[in-house]
Rosetta silent file (secondary structure, phi, psi, omega in degrees, C-alpha in Angstrom):
SEQUENCE: YEAELQKRQFITILLIRLAPIPLGAKNYGLGLMEGINPFYFSLGSLIVNIPFSFMWAGVGAQATSLIDALDNVPAPGPGAQIGGIALVCAVIGFLVYNKFVAPGDKKD
SCORE:     score description
SCORE:     0.000 S_00000001
   1 L     0.000  -36.892 -176.657  -63.463  -10.672   54.104 S_00000001
   2 H   -66.642  -35.784  178.514  -64.858  -13.808   55.665 S_00000001
   3 H   -65.394  -42.960  178.082  -68.469  -12.743   55.079 S_00000001
   4 H   -66.066  -38.020  179.250  -67.743  -12.080   51.396 S_00000001
   5 H   -63.118  -40.267 -179.902  -65.835  -15.341   51.165 S_00000001
   6 H   -72.106  -32.827 -177.494  -68.803  -17.275   52.511 S_00000001
   7 H   -75.006  -44.941 -177.153  -71.283  -15.459   50.247 S_00000001
   8 L  -131.123   70.712 -173.269  -69.314  -15.764   46.974 S_00000001
   9 H   -58.074  -50.738 -172.073  -66.656  -18.357   47.636 S_00000001
  10 H   -65.047  -48.016 -179.108  -65.529  -19.146   44.119 S_00000001
  11 H   -63.367  -42.027 -179.604  -65.221  -15.568   42.847 S_00000001
  12 H   -64.179  -44.903  178.435  -63.486  -14.444   46.053 S_00000001
  13 H   -62.362  -42.195  179.878  -61.006  -17.325   45.924 S_00000001
  14 H   -61.874  -44.221  179.815  -60.340  -16.632   42.240 S_00000001
  15 H   -68.051  -37.453  176.292  -59.659  -12.946   42.896 S_00000001
  16 H   -64.183  -41.733 -179.801  -57.421  -13.741   45.872 S_00000001
  17 H   -65.328  -28.212  178.722  -55.471  -16.216   43.730 S_00000001
  18 H   -83.160  -14.775 -176.738  -55.000  -13.480   41.075 S_00000001
  19 L   -64.567  144.467  179.949  -53.786  -10.901   43.609 S_00000001
  20 L   -79.276   63.038  178.641  -50.090   -9.950   43.416 S_00000001
  21 L  -120.755  146.780  178.757  -49.327  -11.458   46.830 S_00000001
  22 L   -53.650  140.372 -175.193  -46.788  -14.238   47.405 S_00000001
  23 H   -56.283  -41.803 -179.664  -48.320  -17.643   46.765 S_00000001
  24 H   -61.232  -41.606  179.754  -47.484  -18.979   50.221 S_00000001
  25 H   -63.552  -41.279  179.051  -49.269  -16.098   51.929 S_00000001
  26 H   -65.425  -44.270 -178.565  -52.398  -16.658   49.833 S_00000001
  27 H   -64.705  -46.319  179.154  -52.395  -20.405   50.476 S_00000001
  28 H   -66.275  -40.542  179.122  -51.857  -20.092   54.225 S_00000001
  29 H   -62.028  -46.451  177.812  -54.362  -17.255   54.482 S_00000001
  30 H   -68.102  -31.594  178.039  -57.065  -19.187   52.654 S_00000001
  31 H   -67.273  -27.281  179.354  -56.169  -22.285   54.652 S_00000001
  32 H   -82.560  -15.534  179.344  -56.881  -20.437   57.897 S_00000001
  33 L   -73.947  145.120  179.579  -60.343  -19.339   56.766 S_00000001
  34 L   -89.585  144.708  172.115  -63.248  -21.439   57.951 S_00000001
  35 L    78.396   20.213  178.039  -65.724  -23.071   55.616 S_00000001
  36 L   -78.347  130.350  177.918  -63.771  -22.953   52.355 S_00000001
  37 L   -75.308  120.623 -178.963  -65.028  -25.481   49.859 S_00000001
  38 H   -60.162  -30.716  178.228  -62.006  -27.554   48.702 S_00000001
  39 H   -64.910  -46.137  178.904  -63.551  -27.904   45.234 S_00000001
  40 H   -63.350  -40.738  178.860  -63.746  -24.115   44.763 S_00000001
  41 H   -62.599  -45.509 -179.149  -60.201  -23.695   46.064 S_00000001
  42 H   -66.564  -42.904 -179.451  -58.870  -26.360   43.691 S_00000001
  43 H   -65.703  -42.716  177.271  -60.825  -25.052   40.704 S_00000001
  44 H   -62.465  -41.729  178.011  -59.725  -21.460   41.328 S_00000001
  45 H   -63.519  -42.314 -179.994  -56.106  -22.573   41.672 S_00000001
  46 H   -63.043  -46.799 -178.126  -56.316  -24.564   38.452 S_00000001
  47 H   -62.990  -42.556 -178.093  -57.840  -21.713   36.442 S_00000001
  48 H   -72.526  -35.465 -173.758  -55.291  -19.171   37.644 S_00000001
  49 H   -86.221  -15.540 -178.421  -52.256  -21.445   37.295 S_00000001
  50 H   -58.737  -50.138 -179.530  -52.905  -22.882   33.814 S_00000001
  51 H   -60.861  -38.866  179.393  -51.537  -19.864   31.871 S_00000001
  52 H   -68.108  -34.594  177.258  -48.442  -19.702   34.075 S_00000001
  53 H   -63.040  -43.613  177.697  -47.858  -23.431   33.644 S_00000001
  54 H   -65.120  -39.607 -179.845  -47.867  -23.051   29.867 S_00000001
  55 H   -62.821  -49.177 -178.671  -45.584  -20.040   30.087 S_00000001
  56 H   -68.241  -33.001  176.180  -42.996  -21.809   32.278 S_00000001
  57 H   -65.620  -38.598  176.820  -43.220  -24.967   30.157 S_00000001
  58 H   -64.806  -40.551  177.642  -42.476  -22.851   27.067 S_00000001
  59 H   -63.856  -43.867  179.701  -39.479  -21.244   28.759 S_00000001
  60 H   -67.139  -32.915 -179.999  -38.176  -24.648   29.810 S_00000001
  61 H   -68.655  -25.257  179.974  -38.684  -26.111   26.352 S_00000001
  62 H   -78.557  -18.148 -176.906  -36.410  -23.454   24.855 S_00000001
  63 L   -81.597  139.874  176.874  -33.491  -24.401   27.132 S_00000001
  64 L   -98.842  -15.670  176.988  -30.945  -26.939   25.926 S_00000001
  65 L  -153.772  172.786  179.102  -29.303  -27.361   29.328 S_00000001
  66 H   -64.482  -34.355  178.482  -29.720  -26.310   32.929 S_00000001
  67 H   -63.775  -41.856  176.171  -27.221  -23.511   32.364 S_00000001
  68 H   -62.519  -41.173 -177.944  -29.397  -22.150   29.535 S_00000001
  69 H   -64.323  -34.144 -177.210  -32.463  -22.406   31.711 S_00000001
  70 H   -94.860  -12.254 -170.769  -30.828  -20.413   34.492 S_00000001
  71 L  -114.381  -74.815 -167.542  -28.773  -18.022   32.414 S_00000001
  72 L  -119.014   35.669  178.931  -29.665  -16.800   28.944 S_00000001
  73 L   -82.261  126.291  178.339  -33.088  -18.143   28.062 S_00000001
  74 L   -67.423  147.576  177.210  -35.160  -15.506   26.299 S_00000001
  75 L   -68.142  155.696  177.144  -38.490  -14.719   27.848 S_00000001
  76 L   -58.905  148.012 -178.948  -41.580  -15.919   26.023 S_00000001
  77 L   -64.045  168.736 -178.909  -42.658  -13.596   23.271 S_00000001
  78 H   -62.983  -25.611  178.678  -45.438  -11.089   23.709 S_00000001
  79 H   -63.514  -42.287  179.727  -47.845  -13.450   21.956 S_00000001
  80 H   -67.343  -40.560 -179.929  -47.538  -16.046   24.713 S_00000001
  81 H   -68.047  -43.471  179.347  -47.947  -13.460   27.440 S_00000001
  82 H   -65.922  -38.466  177.829  -50.930  -11.816   25.763 S_00000001
  83 H   -62.276  -42.443  178.334  -52.476  -15.234   25.151 S_00000001
  84 H   -64.892  -43.395  179.030  -52.155  -16.166   28.823 S_00000001
  85 H   -65.288  -41.125  179.625  -53.616  -12.871   29.969 S_00000001
  86 H   -63.838  -38.867  178.953  -56.455  -13.171   27.438 S_00000001
  87 H   -64.256  -46.470  179.388  -57.250  -16.681   28.658 S_00000001
  88 H   -61.884  -44.578  179.612  -57.405  -15.600   32.292 S_00000001
  89 H   -63.617  -39.788  179.831  -59.572  -12.578   31.403 S_00000001
  90 H   -65.111  -43.390  179.558  -61.914  -14.721   29.300 S_00000001
  91 H   -64.844  -44.785  179.618  -62.376  -17.278   32.071 S_00000001
  92 H   -64.052  -43.466  177.673  -62.979  -14.581   34.682 S_00000001
  93 H   -60.238  -43.157  177.743  -65.408  -12.786   32.375 S_00000001
  94 H   -61.060  -45.062 -178.675  -67.301  -16.010   31.710 S_00000001
  95 H   -67.188  -42.145  178.799  -67.541  -16.793   35.425 S_00000001
  96 H   -65.149  -42.613  178.320  -68.632  -13.286   36.375 S_00000001
  97 H   -59.452  -48.055 -178.390  -71.227  -13.258   33.598 S_00000001
  98 H   -66.586  -31.659 -177.173  -72.662  -16.608   34.677 S_00000001
  99 H   -81.119  -40.501 -171.006  -72.693  -15.651   38.345 S_00000001
 100 H  -110.473  -37.191 -173.782  -74.068  -12.096   38.165 S_00000001
 101 H   -90.783  -50.189 -174.875  -75.551  -11.315   34.743 S_00000001
 102 H   -60.621  -39.335  179.204  -77.062  -14.581   33.536 S_00000001
 103 H   -60.704  -29.869  178.328  -79.214  -15.230   36.648 S_00000001
 104 H   -72.615  -19.864 -179.246  -80.998  -11.888   36.036 S_00000001
 105 H   -81.511  -14.668 -177.014  -81.875  -12.976   32.486 S_00000001
 106 L   -69.812  132.478  177.754  -83.898  -15.974   33.640 S_00000001
 107 L  -116.852  120.496 -179.033  -87.640  -15.586   33.172 S_00000001
 108 L  -100.845    0.000    0.000  -89.892  -17.847   35.182 S_00000001
């Protein structure tokens, strides 16, 4: 993993951040790796967490009290969930395209 992390830091960090592993384990695991660029780590965290931030903000905005927030708040509709997933997929697709496909298109 460390060799791949050093070769393609941003993509590897982004995929690790998307993995269904507890957040603390991912953060501590990446923190123990040597040579991680803090900019790539921060950017990957930002890209992955933006959709979830909007989702939780929407859930909180629907609550009228703390009891509502903890008890009977309806989950965001399928539109919000699909929008968040579409945003993450679009960003990942854009990054993968720019990293792997676009460099092959360059003609010198």
